[in-house]
N, C-alpha and C positions, 0 to 999 in steps of 0.2 A: 325671504318669505315672512309674512306677517299675518296677524289676526285681522280680519276685515271689519267685523262689526261686533257689537255687544260690549260686555263688561271689560274684556281684555283688548278692546279695539286698539289697533296700531302697534301692539307689542310685537317685537321681532322674535322669530323662532329660529332655532338652529336646525340645520339639516346634516345628515351624515355626509362625509366626504366620499367622492367617487361616484360611480354610475350604478351602484346596487339599488338605490332608491330613486324614485321619480316623483318628486313632490308635485301635487296638483297645482297648476298655475293659478295665481290669484284671480284672474278673470274668470276661469272656469269654476273655481271654488265659489266665487260670488254668484255666478249664474245658478249653480246647484243649490246654494242656500236660499236664494230668492225663490226657487221652485218649492222648497220644502219648509220654508220659514214657519208656517202655521203648525207643523207637526213637531217642531223642536222644543218649545217650552214644556218642561216637566218630563221630557223623554228619557228613556234609557237608550243610550247610543252605543253601538259596538263598532269599533274601528279595526278592521282586519287587515293584516299586512300593513300595519299602521305607519311604518317609516318614521318620520319625525313626529307623528301624532297630530299634524296640522288640521286634519279633518275633524277628529274627535274634539280637539281643543276649540275649534270654531263652533262646534255644536254646544259645548259647555259655555262659551262666551255668549252664545245667543239664548241660553236659558235651559239647556238640557239638565236634568236632575243628576244623572250619573253617566260616566263614560268608561267603557272598557277598551283597552288598547292591547291588541295581541300582535307581537312582533318577535321574530326569532333571531334577528341580527343583533349582535352585541352592541355595535356602534349605533344602530338606530334606537335600540332600547335606552342607551345612555342619553341620546338626544331627547327622547320622549320625557324622561325623568327631569332633564334640565328645563325643557319647555313647560312642563307642569309646574315646576318651581317658579319660573319666570312669571307665569300667568296666575299663580296661587290657586291652582285647581287640584292639588294633591288630595285634598279631603274628599273630593267627589269623583275620584278616578281609581281604577284598578288597572295596573300594568302587568300583563302576563308575558314573560319572556319564554315563549313556547312556540312550537309548531301550531298553526291555526287549528288543526283538528283537535289536538289535545287541549288547547286553550278554550275552544268552544265547549268542551265537556266540563270545564272548570268554572263556567259562569253559573251563578246561582241567582236567577231572577224568575219571577212568575211569567213575565212577558217582556220581550225586547221590543222597543218601538221602531228603531231604525238600525239597520246593519249595513255598513259600508264595506264593500269588498274591492280591494285594489291590489291584486297580486301582480307579479311580473306578467306582462302580456304574452300571449301565445304559449301558455303552458297548460298543464292539466289541473292547475290549482282551482280554476273556476268549478270544474265538475267535482273535484274532491270536496271543495267547500260546500257546494249546494247539496251534495250527498250527505254530508255531516249535518248541515242545517236542517235538512228534512227530518232528521231524527231527534231534534232538540225540541222539548216541550215548550220552551219560551219563544219559539218561532210560531206565531199564531197567524190566522187569516188577516189580522190587523197589522202584522209586522211588515214594514217596508224594507225591502232589500234593494240596495243600489250597487250595481257593479260598474266600475270604471274599466273600460277595455279599449282595445284597438278598434278602429272603425269597421274592419272586415270580420270581426268576431260574430259568429252565429250562435245565438242563445236558444235554439230550438231544443237542445238537449235538456233544458231546464224542466220541460214537461215530464221527463223520465223521473224526476225527483219530486214531482208534485207542485211545481211552481209555474206561474204564468207570467209572461212579459206583459206589462200594462202600458209601458211607454219607453221610447228611446229618444234621447236628446243628443244630437250629433254636433261635434265641434270640428275644427279643421283637421286635427290629428287623432282624436279619440272620441269616445261617447260614454254616456251614462245610460245604463239599462235599469229600469225599475221593474221589480218582480214582487209578486205576492204569492203566498201559499194558496193553492186552489181549494175551494170549499169541498168538504167531504161529500 
């Protein structure tokens, strides 16, 4: 895995051993960042279930102002720290080795610009995460949420937490779902 574009372009990133994490493929990552490239410069980016940190690091490489990485796995946490050292992004990053729900409560920002959600597929983590995000003051009507999920995942439950799906981008094996908080 590597950084695709920006200041850390072409730098290789380490990933945890085993099947516990599922790094986003470079081709899919490139497509995603091409879609959101105008929102990245100066953004506060939150990478949930961060794995190796590749998505948040890509955002920093492309000009995000700050990135938060929330990851509970010890092996993945160590990879994130190593990757931040490799890319020299330690000063603009906060790595929280915590459950996502607790980690979200420990972020101190007025507004998050982009939140990337990539838990293990087919679990209840999507609902738990959206439920917690609905309570966070830094999640505003302008905050873009992007969930990476299996193709067959139905996000109609997001309405229950005050979010609306604005777009879905499907790939061969998964998809990105774009959500925003509904206006009051």
